[in-house]
All heavy atoms as atom14 arrays in JSON, in Angstrom:
{
  "sequence": "MKRYACAVCGLIYDEAEGWPEDDIPAGTPWEQVPEDWKCPECGVGKEDFELMID",
  "atom14_mask": [
    [1, 1, 1, 1, 1, 1, 1, 1, 0, 0, 0, 0, 0, 0],
    [1, 1, 1, 1, 1, 1, 1, 1, 1, 0, 0, 0, 0, 0],
    [1, 1, 1, 1, 1, 1, 1, 1, 1, 1, 1, 0, 0, 0],
    [1, 1, 1, 1, 1, 1, 1, 1, 1, 1, 1, 1, 0, 0],
    [1, 1, 1, 1, 1, 0, 0, 0, 0, 0, 0, 0, 0, 0],
    [1, 1, 1, 1, 1, 1, 0, 0, 0, 0, 0, 0, 0, 0],
    [1, 1, 1, 1, 1, 0, 0, 0, 0, 0, 0, 0, 0, 0],
    [1, 1, 1, 1, 1, 1, 1, 0, 0, 0, 0, 0, 0, 0],
    [1, 1, 1, 1, 1, 1, 0, 0, 0, 0, 0, 0, 0, 0],
    [1, 1, 1, 1, 0, 0, 0, 0, 0, 0, 0, 0, 0, 0],
    [1, 1, 1, 1, 1, 1, 1, 1, 0, 0, 0, 0, 0, 0],
    [1, 1, 1, 1, 1, 1, 1, 1, 0, 0, 0, 0, 0, 0],
    [1, 1, 1, 1, 1, 1, 1, 1, 1, 1, 1, 1, 0, 0],
    [1, 1, 1, 1, 1, 1, 1, 1, 0, 0, 0, 0, 0, 0],
    [1, 1, 1, 1, 1, 1, 1, 1, 1, 0, 0, 0, 0, 0],
    [1, 1, 1, 1, 1, 0, 0, 0, 0, 0, 0, 0, 0, 0],
    [1, 1, 1, 1, 1, 1, 1, 1, 1, 0, 0, 0, 0, 0],
    [1, 1, 1, 1, 0, 0, 0, 0, 0, 0, 0, 0, 0, 0],
    [1, 1, 1, 1, 1, 1, 1, 1, 1, 1, 1, 1, 1, 1],
    [1, 1, 1, 1, 1, 1, 1, 0, 0, 0, 0, 0, 0, 0],
    [1, 1, 1, 1, 1, 1, 1, 1, 1, 0, 0, 0, 0, 0],
    [1, 1, 1, 1, 1, 1, 1, 1, 0, 0, 0, 0, 0, 0],
    [1, 1, 1, 1, 1, 1, 1, 1, 0, 0, 0, 0, 0, 0],
    [1, 1, 1, 1, 1, 1, 1, 1, 0, 0, 0, 0, 0, 0],
    [1, 1, 1, 1, 1, 1, 1, 0, 0, 0, 0, 0, 0, 0],
    [1, 1, 1, 1, 1, 0, 0, 0, 0, 0, 0, 0, 0, 0],
    [1, 1, 1, 1, 0, 0, 0, 0, 0, 0, 0, 0, 0, 0],
    [1, 1, 1, 1, 1, 1, 1, 0, 0, 0, 0, 0, 0, 0],
    [1, 1, 1, 1, 1, 1, 1, 0, 0, 0, 0, 0, 0, 0],
    [1, 1, 1, 1, 1, 1, 1, 1, 1, 1, 1, 1, 1, 1],
    [1, 1, 1, 1, 1, 1, 1, 1, 1, 0, 0, 0, 0, 0],
    [1, 1, 1, 1, 1, 1, 1, 1, 1, 0, 0, 0, 0, 0],
    [1, 1, 1, 1, 1, 1, 1, 0, 0, 0, 0, 0, 0, 0],
    [1, 1, 1, 1, 1, 1, 1, 0, 0, 0, 0, 0, 0, 0],
    [1, 1, 1, 1, 1, 1, 1, 1, 1, 0, 0, 0, 0, 0],
    [1, 1, 1, 1, 1, 1, 1, 1, 0, 0, 0, 0, 0, 0],
    [1, 1, 1, 1, 1, 1, 1, 1, 1, 1, 1, 1, 1, 1],
    [1, 1, 1, 1, 1, 1, 1, 1, 1, 0, 0, 0, 0, 0],
    [1, 1, 1, 1, 1, 1, 0, 0, 0, 0, 0, 0, 0, 0],
    [1, 1, 1, 1, 1, 1, 1, 0, 0, 0, 0, 0, 0, 0],
    [1, 1, 1, 1, 1, 1, 1, 1, 1, 0, 0, 0, 0, 0],
    [1, 1, 1, 1, 1, 1, 0, 0, 0, 0, 0, 0, 0, 0],
    [1, 1, 1, 1, 0, 0, 0, 0, 0, 0, 0, 0, 0, 0],
    [1, 1, 1, 1, 1, 1, 1, 0, 0, 0, 0, 0, 0, 0],
    [1, 1, 1, 1, 0, 0, 0, 0, 0, 0, 0, 0, 0, 0],
    [1, 1, 1, 1, 1, 1, 1, 1, 1, 0, 0, 0, 0, 0],
    [1, 1, 1, 1, 1, 1, 1, 1, 1, 0, 0, 0, 0, 0],
    [1, 1, 1, 1, 1, 1, 1, 1, 0, 0, 0, 0, 0, 0],
    [1, 1, 1, 1, 1, 1, 1, 1, 1, 1, 1, 0, 0, 0],
    [1, 1, 1, 1, 1, 1, 1, 1, 1, 0, 0, 0, 0, 0],
    [1, 1, 1, 1, 1, 1, 1, 1, 0, 0, 0, 0, 0, 0],
    [1, 1, 1, 1, 1, 1, 1, 1, 0, 0, 0, 0, 0, 0],
    [1, 1, 1, 1, 1, 1, 1, 1, 0, 0, 0, 0, 0, 0],
    [1, 1, 1, 1, 1, 1, 1, 1, 0, 0, 0, 0, 0, 0]
  ],
  "atom14_positions": [
    [[-22.42, 33.73, 9.1], [-21.38, 32.94, 8.57], [-21.98, 31.82, 7.7], [-23.03, 31.33, 8.0], [-20.49, 32.39, 9.65], [-19.88, 33.42, 10.59], [-18.12, 33.47, 10.48], [-17.85, 34.81, 9.39], [0.0, 0.0, 0.0], [0.0, 0.0, 0.0], [0.0, 0.0, 0.0], [0.0, 0.0, 0.0], [0.0, 0.0, 0.0], [0.0, 0.0, 0.0]],
    [[-21.24, 31.4, 6.71], [-21.7, 30.41, 5.75], [-21.06, 29.07, 6.07], [-20.02, 28.99, 6.72], [-21.42, 30.84, 4.33], [-22.1, 32.12, 3.95], [-21.62, 32.57, 2.58], [-22.15, 33.95, 2.25], [-21.54, 34.53, 1.1], [0.0, 0.0, 0.0], [0.0, 0.0, 0.0], [0.0, 0.0, 0.0], [0.0, 0.0, 0.0], [0.0, 0.0, 0.0]],
    [[-21.66, 27.99, 5.47], [-21.11, 26.69, 5.58], [-21.05, 26.1, 4.19], [-21.92, 26.33, 3.36], [-21.99, 25.81, 6.5], [-22.06, 26.29, 7.89], [-22.83, 25.47, 8.87], [-23.95, 24.81, 8.27], [-24.46, 23.65, 8.7], [-23.89, 22.99, 9.69], [-25.49, 23.12, 8.14], [0.0, 0.0, 0.0], [0.0, 0.0, 0.0], [0.0, 0.0, 0.0]],
    [[-20.01, 25.3, 3.96], [-19.78, 24.67, 2.67], [-19.6, 23.18, 2.89], [-18.94, 22.77, 3.82], [-18.54, 25.27, 1.97], [-18.72, 26.72, 1.61], [-18.57, 27.72, 2.52], [-19.09, 27.05, 0.31], [-18.77, 29.05, 2.17], [-19.27, 28.37, -0.07], [-19.13, 29.37, 0.88], [-19.3, 30.7, 0.52], [0.0, 0.0, 0.0], [0.0, 0.0, 0.0]],
    [[-20.2, 22.37, 1.97], [-20.11, 20.95, 2.11], [-19.31, 20.35, 0.92], [-19.5, 20.78, -0.23], [-21.5, 20.31, 2.1], [0.0, 0.0, 0.0], [0.0, 0.0, 0.0], [0.0, 0.0, 0.0], [0.0, 0.0, 0.0], [0.0, 0.0, 0.0], [0.0, 0.0, 0.0], [0.0, 0.0, 0.0], [0.0, 0.0, 0.0], [0.0, 0.0, 0.0]],
    [[-18.47, 19.4, 1.23], [-17.75, 18.69, 0.2], [-18.73, 17.83, -0.59], [-19.48, 17.02, 0.01], [-16.65, 17.8, 0.85], [-15.73, 16.83, -0.38], [0.0, 0.0, 0.0], [0.0, 0.0, 0.0], [0.0, 0.0, 0.0], [0.0, 0.0, 0.0], [0.0, 0.0, 0.0], [0.0, 0.0, 0.0], [0.0, 0.0, 0.0], [0.0, 0.0, 0.0]],
    [[-18.76, 17.97, -1.87], [-19.72, 17.22, -2.74], [-19.34, 15.75, -2.82], [-20.16, 14.92, -3.16], [-19.73, 17.85, -4.12], [0.0, 0.0, 0.0], [0.0, 0.0, 0.0], [0.0, 0.0, 0.0], [0.0, 0.0, 0.0], [0.0, 0.0, 0.0], [0.0, 0.0, 0.0], [0.0, 0.0, 0.0], [0.0, 0.0, 0.0], [0.0, 0.0, 0.0]],
    [[-18.11, 15.42, -2.45], [-17.64, 14.04, -2.57], [-17.94, 13.28, -1.29], [-18.57, 12.19, -1.28], [-16.15, 13.95, -2.92], [-15.62, 12.57, -2.93], [-15.93, 14.62, -4.28], [0.0, 0.0, 0.0], [0.0, 0.0, 0.0], [0.0, 0.0, 0.0], [0.0, 0.0, 0.0], [0.0, 0.0, 0.0], [0.0, 0.0, 0.0], [0.0, 0.0, 0.0]],
    [[-17.49, 13.8, -0.14], [-17.61, 13.06, 1.12], [-18.56, 13.65, 2.16], [-18.87, 13.04, 3.15], [-16.21, 12.83, 1.76], [-15.51, 14.3, 2.49], [0.0, 0.0, 0.0], [0.0, 0.0, 0.0], [0.0, 0.0, 0.0], [0.0, 0.0, 0.0], [0.0, 0.0, 0.0], [0.0, 0.0, 0.0], [0.0, 0.0, 0.0], [0.0, 0.0, 0.0]],
    [[-18.99, 14.88, 1.9], [-19.95, 15.52, 2.83], [-19.35, 16.32, 4.01], [-20.04, 16.85, 4.83], [0.0, 0.0, 0.0], [0.0, 0.0, 0.0], [0.0, 0.0, 0.0], [0.0, 0.0, 0.0], [0.0, 0.0, 0.0], [0.0, 0.0, 0.0], [0.0, 0.0, 0.0], [0.0, 0.0, 0.0], [0.0, 0.0, 0.0], [0.0, 0.0, 0.0]],
    [[-18.0, 16.4, 4.07], [-17.37, 17.17, 5.12], [-17.85, 18.62, 5.07], [-18.05, 19.15, 3.99], [-15.83, 17.14, 4.96], [-15.09, 17.97, 6.01], [-14.16, 17.06, 6.83], [-14.35, 19.09, 5.39], [0.0, 0.0, 0.0], [0.0, 0.0, 0.0], [0.0, 0.0, 0.0], [0.0, 0.0, 0.0], [0.0, 0.0, 0.0], [0.0, 0.0, 0.0]],
    [[-18.1, 19.2, 6.26], [-18.59, 20.58, 6.32], [-17.48, 21.55, 6.71], [-16.77, 21.3, 7.71], [-19.74, 20.67, 7.36], [-20.84, 19.71, 7.06], [-20.26, 22.1, 7.45], [-21.58, 19.88, 5.79], [0.0, 0.0, 0.0], [0.0, 0.0, 0.0], [0.0, 0.0, 0.0], [0.0, 0.0, 0.0], [0.0, 0.0, 0.0], [0.0, 0.0, 0.0]],
    [[-17.31, 22.6, 5.96], [-16.44, 23.7, 6.39], [-17.37, 24.83, 6.84], [-18.18, 25.34, 6.07], [-15.56, 24.24, 5.21], [-14.79, 25.47, 5.65], [-13.61, 25.36, 6.4], [-15.24, 26.75, 5.37], [-12.94, 26.47, 6.88], [-14.57, 27.89, 5.79], [-13.44, 27.71, 6.57], [-12.77, 28.85, 7.02], [0.0, 0.0, 0.0], [0.0, 0.0, 0.0]],
    [[-17.27, 25.17, 8.09], [-18.09, 26.2, 8.74], [-17.19, 27.47, 8.9], [-16.17, 27.36, 9.63], [-18.62, 25.73, 10.03], [-19.62, 26.65, 10.7], [-19.5, 27.89, 10.46], [-20.48, 26.18, 11.45], [0.0, 0.0, 0.0], [0.0, 0.0, 0.0], [0.0, 0.0, 0.0], [0.0, 0.0, 0.0], [0.0, 0.0, 0.0], [0.0, 0.0, 0.0]],
    [[-17.54, 28.53, 8.27], [-16.71, 29.74, 8.42], [-16.5, 30.19, 9.86], [-15.5, 30.7, 10.27], [-17.33, 30.92, 7.61], [-17.26, 30.71, 6.1], [-17.88, 31.85, 5.34], [-18.73, 32.56, 5.88], [-17.54, 31.99, 4.17], [0.0, 0.0, 0.0], [0.0, 0.0, 0.0], [0.0, 0.0, 0.0], [0.0, 0.0, 0.0], [0.0, 0.0, 0.0]],
    [[-17.55, 29.97, 10.68], [-17.49, 30.34, 12.1], [-16.43, 29.55, 12.85], [-15.81, 30.09, 13.81], [-18.86, 30.18, 12.78], [0.0, 0.0, 0.0], [0.0, 0.0, 0.0], [0.0, 0.0, 0.0], [0.0, 0.0, 0.0], [0.0, 0.0, 0.0], [0.0, 0.0, 0.0], [0.0, 0.0, 0.0], [0.0, 0.0, 0.0], [0.0, 0.0, 0.0]],
    [[-16.21, 28.3, 12.45], [-15.27, 27.45, 13.1], [-13.88, 27.44, 12.46], [-12.9, 27.15, 13.14], [-15.81, 26.05, 13.18], [-17.05, 25.88, 14.0], [-17.63, 24.5, 14.0], [-16.94, 23.57, 13.51], [-18.76, 24.36, 14.44], [0.0, 0.0, 0.0], [0.0, 0.0, 0.0], [0.0, 0.0, 0.0], [0.0, 0.0, 0.0], [0.0, 0.0, 0.0]],
    [[-13.82, 27.76, 11.17], [-12.56, 27.66, 10.46], [-12.11, 26.23, 10.39], [-12.91, 25.3, 10.54], [0.0, 0.0, 0.0], [0.0, 0.0, 0.0], [0.0, 0.0, 0.0], [0.0, 0.0, 0.0], [0.0, 0.0, 0.0], [0.0, 0.0, 0.0], [0.0, 0.0, 0.0], [0.0, 0.0, 0.0], [0.0, 0.0, 0.0], [0.0, 0.0, 0.0]],
    [[-10.8, 26.02, 10.22], [-10.23, 24.69, 10.26], [-8.87, 24.79, 10.92], [-7.78, 24.83, 10.27], [-10.12, 24.13, 8.82], [-10.09, 22.62, 8.89], [-8.97, 21.84, 8.84], [-11.19, 21.75, 8.99], [-9.34, 20.51, 8.97], [-10.69, 20.43, 9.04], [-12.57, 21.96, 9.07], [-11.54, 19.31, 9.14], [-13.38, 20.85, 9.17], [-12.85, 19.57, 9.21]],
    [[-8.86, 24.92, 12.25], [-7.59, 25.17, 12.99], [-6.51, 24.16, 12.69], [-5.29, 24.49, 12.71], [-8.0, 25.1, 14.45], [-9.48, 25.42, 14.44], [-10.0, 24.86, 13.11], [0.0, 0.0, 0.0], [0.0, 0.0, 0.0], [0.0, 0.0, 0.0], [0.0, 0.0, 0.0], [0.0, 0.0, 0.0], [0.0, 0.0, 0.0], [0.0, 0.0, 0.0]],
    [[-6.84, 22.9, 12.38], [-5.86, 21.9, 12.12], [-4.95, 22.25, 10.9], [-3.85, 21.82, 10.79], [-6.49, 20.53, 11.85], [-7.26, 19.97, 13.05], [-8.74, 20.44, 13.08], [-9.1, 21.4, 12.35], [-9.49, 19.87, 13.82], [0.0, 0.0, 0.0], [0.0, 0.0, 0.0], [0.0, 0.0, 0.0], [0.0, 0.0, 0.0], [0.0, 0.0, 0.0]],
    [[-5.52, 23.08, 10.02], [-4.74, 23.53, 8.85], [-4.43, 25.02, 8.94], [-4.29, 25.68, 7.86], [-5.55, 23.22, 7.56], [-5.6, 21.72, 7.23], [-4.71, 20.99, 7.7], [-6.55, 21.3, 6.53], [0.0, 0.0, 0.0], [0.0, 0.0, 0.0], [0.0, 0.0, 0.0], [0.0, 0.0, 0.0], [0.0, 0.0, 0.0], [0.0, 0.0, 0.0]],
    [[-4.36, 25.56, 10.12], [-4.04, 26.95, 10.37], [-5.03, 27.94, 9.73], [-4.67, 29.04, 9.28], [-2.63, 27.31, 9.9], [-1.6, 26.53, 10.73], [-1.8, 26.37, 11.91], [-0.59, 26.05, 10.14], [0.0, 0.0, 0.0], [0.0, 0.0, 0.0], [0.0, 0.0, 0.0], [0.0, 0.0, 0.0], [0.0, 0.0, 0.0], [0.0, 0.0, 0.0]],
    [[-6.3, 27.54, 9.64], [-7.37, 28.43, 9.14], [-8.2, 28.8, 10.4], [-8.96, 27.99, 10.87], [-8.22, 27.73, 8.06], [-7.35, 27.3, 6.89], [-9.35, 28.66, 7.6], [-8.04, 26.43, 5.89], [0.0, 0.0, 0.0], [0.0, 0.0, 0.0], [0.0, 0.0, 0.0], [0.0, 0.0, 0.0], [0.0, 0.0, 0.0], [0.0, 0.0, 0.0]],
    [[-8.0, 30.04, 10.91], [-8.67, 30.39, 12.17], [-10.18, 30.54, 12.02], [-10.71, 30.8, 10.96], [-8.01, 31.72, 12.54], [-7.42, 32.23, 11.28], [-7.16, 31.08, 10.37], [0.0, 0.0, 0.0], [0.0, 0.0, 0.0], [0.0, 0.0, 0.0], [0.0, 0.0, 0.0], [0.0, 0.0, 0.0], [0.0, 0.0, 0.0], [0.0, 0.0, 0.0]],
    [[-10.86, 30.43, 13.19], [-12.3, 30.65, 13.25], [-12.6, 32.02, 12.69], [-11.86, 32.97, 12.86], [-12.77, 30.54, 14.67], [0.0, 0.0, 0.0], [0.0, 0.0, 0.0], [0.0, 0.0, 0.0], [0.0, 0.0, 0.0], [0.0, 0.0, 0.0], [0.0, 0.0, 0.0], [0.0, 0.0, 0.0], [0.0, 0.0, 0.0], [0.0, 0.0, 0.0]],
    [[-13.7, 32.1, 11.92], [-14.16, 33.37, 11.31], [-13.59, 33.6, 9.93], [-13.85, 34.61, 9.33], [0.0, 0.0, 0.0], [0.0, 0.0, 0.0], [0.0, 0.0, 0.0], [0.0, 0.0, 0.0], [0.0, 0.0, 0.0], [0.0, 0.0, 0.0], [0.0, 0.0, 0.0], [0.0, 0.0, 0.0], [0.0, 0.0, 0.0], [0.0, 0.0, 0.0]],
    [[-12.8, 32.64, 9.38], [-12.23, 32.84, 8.06], [-13.25, 32.58, 6.98], [-13.82, 31.48, 6.87], [-11.04, 31.84, 7.83], [-10.05, 32.1, 8.87], [-10.42, 32.03, 6.49], [0.0, 0.0, 0.0], [0.0, 0.0, 0.0], [0.0, 0.0, 0.0], [0.0, 0.0, 0.0], [0.0, 0.0, 0.0], [0.0, 0.0, 0.0], [0.0, 0.0, 0.0]],
    [[-13.57, 33.6, 6.18], [-14.54, 33.4, 5.08], [-13.97, 32.45, 4.03], [-12.76, 32.32, 3.86], [-14.65, 34.8, 4.44], [-14.06, 35.75, 5.44], [-13.12, 34.98, 6.25], [0.0, 0.0, 0.0], [0.0, 0.0, 0.0], [0.0, 0.0, 0.0], [0.0, 0.0, 0.0], [0.0, 0.0, 0.0], [0.0, 0.0, 0.0], [0.0, 0.0, 0.0]],
    [[-14.87, 31.73, 3.38], [-14.47, 30.72, 2.37], [-13.52, 31.33, 1.32], [-12.62, 30.69, 0.87], [-15.74, 30.19, 1.71], [-15.53, 29.08, 0.72], [-15.75, 29.15, -0.62], [-14.95, 27.8, 0.97], [-15.41, 27.94, -1.21], [-14.91, 27.1, -0.25], [-14.5, 27.13, 2.09], [-14.43, 25.79, -0.38], [-14.04, 25.83, 1.99], [-14.01, 25.21, 0.76]],
    [[-13.8, 32.56, 0.96], [-12.99, 33.24, -0.09], [-11.54, 33.4, 0.36], [-10.68, 33.52, -0.47], [-13.59, 34.6, -0.43], [-14.97, 34.56, -1.1], [-16.07, 34.3, -0.07], [-15.95, 34.56, 1.15], [-17.15, 33.81, -0.5], [0.0, 0.0, 0.0], [0.0, 0.0, 0.0], [0.0, 0.0, 0.0], [0.0, 0.0, 0.0], [0.0, 0.0, 0.0]],
    [[-11.28, 33.39, 1.67], [-9.93, 33.57, 2.18], [-9.23, 32.24, 2.5], [-8.05, 32.22, 2.86], [-9.95, 34.45, 3.42], [-10.31, 35.88, 3.11], [-10.32, 36.77, 4.35], [-9.91, 36.37, 5.42], [-10.8, 38.01, 4.14], [0.0, 0.0, 0.0], [0.0, 0.0, 0.0], [0.0, 0.0, 0.0], [0.0, 0.0, 0.0], [0.0, 0.0, 0.0]],
    [[-9.95, 31.12, 2.35], [-9.33, 29.8, 2.52], [-8.39, 29.66, 1.34], [-8.76, 29.93, 0.19], [-10.38, 28.69, 2.54], [-9.73, 27.32, 2.52], [-11.27, 28.82, 3.78], [0.0, 0.0, 0.0], [0.0, 0.0, 0.0], [0.0, 0.0, 0.0], [0.0, 0.0, 0.0], [0.0, 0.0, 0.0], [0.0, 0.0, 0.0], [0.0, 0.0, 0.0]],
    [[-7.11, 29.23, 1.56], [-6.15, 29.12, 0.44], [-6.69, 28.25, -0.71], [-7.38, 27.26, -0.48], [-4.95, 28.43, 1.1], [-5.08, 28.81, 2.55], [-6.54, 28.86, 2.85], [0.0, 0.0, 0.0], [0.0, 0.0, 0.0], [0.0, 0.0, 0.0], [0.0, 0.0, 0.0], [0.0, 0.0, 0.0], [0.0, 0.0, 0.0], [0.0, 0.0, 0.0]],
    [[-6.45, 28.68, -1.91], [-6.94, 27.97, -3.11], [-6.42, 26.52, -3.16], [-7.03, 25.69, -3.77], [-6.54, 28.74, -4.37], [-7.35, 30.01, -4.56], [-8.83, 29.81, -4.62], [-9.32, 28.87, -5.25], [-9.56, 30.61, -3.95], [0.0, 0.0, 0.0], [0.0, 0.0, 0.0], [0.0, 0.0, 0.0], [0.0, 0.0, 0.0], [0.0, 0.0, 0.0]],
    [[-5.24, 26.27, -2.58], [-4.67, 24.93, -2.63], [-5.11, 24.04, -1.45], [-4.6, 22.93, -1.29], [-3.14, 24.96, -2.75], [-2.48, 25.65, -1.52], [-3.2, 26.22, -0.67], [-1.26, 25.56, -1.44], [0.0, 0.0, 0.0], [0.0, 0.0, 0.0], [0.0, 0.0, 0.0], [0.0, 0.0, 0.0], [0.0, 0.0, 0.0], [0.0, 0.0, 0.0]],
    [[-6.05, 24.56, -0.63], [-6.55, 23.76, 0.51], [-7.31, 22.56, -0.03], [-8.08, 22.63, -1.0], [-7.43, 24.6, 1.41], [-7.95, 23.96, 2.62], [-7.22, 23.66, 3.74], [-9.23, 23.45, 2.93], [-8.0, 23.06, 4.7], [-9.26, 22.88, 4.18], [-10.4, 23.39, 2.17], [-10.37, 22.31, 4.81], [-11.54, 22.81, 2.77], [-11.49, 22.26, 4.04]],
    [[-7.08, 21.4, 0.61], [-7.75, 20.14, 0.2], [-8.65, 19.69, 1.33], [-8.4, 19.9, 2.51], [-6.72, 19.05, -0.08], [-5.69, 19.45, -1.14], [-6.32, 19.45, -2.49], [-5.26, 19.68, -3.55], [-5.78, 20.25, -4.78], [0.0, 0.0, 0.0], [0.0, 0.0, 0.0], [0.0, 0.0, 0.0], [0.0, 0.0, 0.0], [0.0, 0.0, 0.0]],
    [[-9.72, 18.98, 0.99], [-10.61, 18.4, 1.96], [-9.81, 17.41, 2.81], [-9.17, 16.52, 2.28], [-11.76, 17.66, 1.26], [-12.84, 16.77, 2.41], [0.0, 0.0, 0.0], [0.0, 0.0, 0.0], [0.0, 0.0, 0.0], [0.0, 0.0, 0.0], [0.0, 0.0, 0.0], [0.0, 0.0, 0.0], [0.0, 0.0, 0.0], [0.0, 0.0, 0.0]],
    [[-9.87, 17.58, 4.12], [-9.07, 16.7, 5.02], [-9.55, 15.25, 4.99], [-8.82, 14.37, 5.35], [-9.28, 17.31, 6.4], [-9.81, 18.68, 6.21], [-10.46, 18.67, 4.85], [0.0, 0.0, 0.0], [0.0, 0.0, 0.0], [0.0, 0.0, 0.0], [0.0, 0.0, 0.0], [0.0, 0.0, 0.0], [0.0, 0.0, 0.0], [0.0, 0.0, 0.0]],
    [[-10.77, 15.04, 4.58], [-11.34, 13.66, 4.54], [-10.99, 12.93, 3.25], [-10.62, 11.77, 3.3], [-12.84, 13.69, 4.76], [-13.23, 14.11, 6.14], [-12.86, 13.09, 7.23], [-13.01, 11.87, 6.99], [-12.43, 13.54, 8.28], [0.0, 0.0, 0.0], [0.0, 0.0, 0.0], [0.0, 0.0, 0.0], [0.0, 0.0, 0.0], [0.0, 0.0, 0.0]],
    [[-11.23, 13.58, 2.1], [-11.1, 12.85, 0.87], [-10.08, 13.43, -0.13], [-9.78, 12.84, -1.16], [-12.47, 12.7, 0.17], [-13.14, 14.27, -0.47], [0.0, 0.0, 0.0], [0.0, 0.0, 0.0], [0.0, 0.0, 0.0], [0.0, 0.0, 0.0], [0.0, 0.0, 0.0], [0.0, 0.0, 0.0], [0.0, 0.0, 0.0], [0.0, 0.0, 0.0]],
    [[-9.56, 14.63, 0.16], [-8.46, 15.21, -0.61], [-8.86, 16.02, -1.85], [-7.98, 16.45, -2.58], [0.0, 0.0, 0.0], [0.0, 0.0, 0.0], [0.0, 0.0, 0.0], [0.0, 0.0, 0.0], [0.0, 0.0, 0.0], [0.0, 0.0, 0.0], [0.0, 0.0, 0.0], [0.0, 0.0, 0.0], [0.0, 0.0, 0.0], [0.0, 0.0, 0.0]],
    [[-10.16, 16.25, -2.09], [-10.53, 17.07, -3.25], [-10.3, 18.54, -2.92], [-10.15, 18.92, -1.77], [-12.03, 16.84, -3.69], [-12.21, 15.37, -4.11], [-12.99, 17.23, -2.56], [0.0, 0.0, 0.0], [0.0, 0.0, 0.0], [0.0, 0.0, 0.0], [0.0, 0.0, 0.0], [0.0, 0.0, 0.0], [0.0, 0.0, 0.0], [0.0, 0.0, 0.0]],
    [[-10.3, 19.37, -3.95], [-10.04, 20.8, -3.77], [-11.26, 21.63, -3.47], [-12.39, 21.11, -3.43], [0.0, 0.0, 0.0], [0.0, 0.0, 0.0], [0.0, 0.0, 0.0], [0.0, 0.0, 0.0], [0.0, 0.0, 0.0], [0.0, 0.0, 0.0], [0.0, 0.0, 0.0], [0.0, 0.0, 0.0], [0.0, 0.0, 0.0], [0.0, 0.0, 0.0]],
    [[-11.05, 22.92, -3.23], [-12.14, 23.86, -2.92], [-13.24, 23.83, -3.96], [-14.4, 24.09, -3.62], [-11.58, 25.27, -2.78], [-10.98, 25.62, -1.48], [-10.49, 27.02, -1.42], [-11.63, 28.04, -1.5], [-11.15, 29.4, -1.33], [0.0, 0.0, 0.0], [0.0, 0.0, 0.0], [0.0, 0.0, 0.0], [0.0, 0.0, 0.0], [0.0, 0.0, 0.0]],
    [[-12.89, 23.57, -5.2], [-13.88, 23.63, -6.28], [-14.99, 22.55, -6.12], [-16.03, 22.65, -6.74], [-13.21, 23.5, -7.67], [-12.54, 22.17, -7.9], [-11.12, 22.04, -7.38], [-10.63, 22.98, -6.74], [-10.55, 20.96, -7.62], [0.0, 0.0, 0.0], [0.0, 0.0, 0.0], [0.0, 0.0, 0.0], [0.0, 0.0, 0.0], [0.0, 0.0, 0.0]],
    [[-14.72, 21.54, -5.28], [-15.71, 20.53, -5.06], [-16.55, 20.74, -3.82], [-17.24, 19.81, -3.35], [-14.99, 19.13, -4.98], [-14.41, 18.75, -6.3], [-15.16, 18.78, -7.32], [-13.21, 18.44, -6.4], [0.0, 0.0, 0.0], [0.0, 0.0, 0.0], [0.0, 0.0, 0.0], [0.0, 0.0, 0.0], [0.0, 0.0, 0.0], [0.0, 0.0, 0.0]],
    [[-16.5, 21.91, -3.23], [-17.37, 22.28, -2.12], [-18.49, 23.16, -2.61], [-18.3, 23.97, -3.5], [-16.55, 23.08, -1.04], [-15.72, 22.18, -0.15], [-14.57, 21.58, -0.63], [-16.08, 21.97, 1.18], [-13.82, 20.76, 0.21], [-15.37, 21.13, 2.0], [-14.23, 20.55, 1.53], [0.0, 0.0, 0.0], [0.0, 0.0, 0.0], [0.0, 0.0, 0.0]],
    [[-19.66, 22.96, -1.99], [-20.84, 23.71, -2.37], [-21.41, 24.46, -1.18], [-21.43, 23.93, -0.06], [-21.89, 22.73, -2.9], [-21.42, 22.0, -4.15], [-22.36, 20.84, -4.55], [-23.24, 20.5, -3.81], [-22.14, 20.37, -5.67], [0.0, 0.0, 0.0], [0.0, 0.0, 0.0], [0.0, 0.0, 0.0], [0.0, 0.0, 0.0], [0.0, 0.0, 0.0]],
    [[-21.89, 25.67, -1.43], [-22.55, 26.45, -0.35], [-23.76, 25.74, 0.1], [-24.56, 25.29, -0.7], [-22.9, 27.85, -0.94], [-23.66, 28.77, 0.03], [-22.84, 29.11, 1.25], [-24.06, 30.04, -0.72], [0.0, 0.0, 0.0], [0.0, 0.0, 0.0], [0.0, 0.0, 0.0], [0.0, 0.0, 0.0], [0.0, 0.0, 0.0], [0.0, 0.0, 0.0]],
    [[-23.9, 25.67, 1.44], [-25.1, 25.02, 2.02], [-26.15, 26.09, 2.28], [-25.84, 27.19, 2.76], [-24.75, 24.34, 3.34], [-23.76, 23.22, 3.19], [-23.32, 22.47, 4.8], [-24.91, 21.75, 5.26], [0.0, 0.0, 0.0], [0.0, 0.0, 0.0], [0.0, 0.0, 0.0], [0.0, 0.0, 0.0], [0.0, 0.0, 0.0], [0.0, 0.0, 0.0]],
    [[-27.36, 25.78, 1.88], [-28.48, 26.69, 2.11], [-29.23, 26.16, 3.34], [-29.68, 25.05, 3.37], [-29.43, 26.7, 0.89], [-28.66, 27.06, -0.37], [-30.58, 27.66, 1.14], [-28.02, 28.4, -0.38], [0.0, 0.0, 0.0], [0.0, 0.0, 0.0], [0.0, 0.0, 0.0], [0.0, 0.0, 0.0], [0.0, 0.0, 0.0], [0.0, 0.0, 0.0]],
    [[-29.3, 27.03, 4.38], [-30.0, 26.62, 5.6], [-31.47, 26.81, 5.52], [-31.98, 27.6, 4.85], [-29.42, 27.37, 6.81], [-27.97, 26.97, 7.1], [-27.63, 25.8, 6.83], [-27.2, 27.82, 7.53], [0.0, 0.0, 0.0], [0.0, 0.0, 0.0], [0.0, 0.0, 0.0], [0.0, 0.0, 0.0], [0.0, 0.0, 0.0], [0.0, 0.0, 0.0]]
  ]
}
C-alpha cells in the first residue's frame, strides 16, 4: 500500500488506513479517493498530495 503526503501541511493519507472520517474505508487506493476530496487539515485538493517514497 502507498502513502501520500500533503505538500502544504504534511498530512499523510495511507491507503492501508483510508480516511474513515470521510467514508473512505481502509484499503482504498489513492486513485479511488474521490476527486473532490480535500485535505482535512488545510483544505487543498488531491492534486497537492505527493507519493511518499519509503
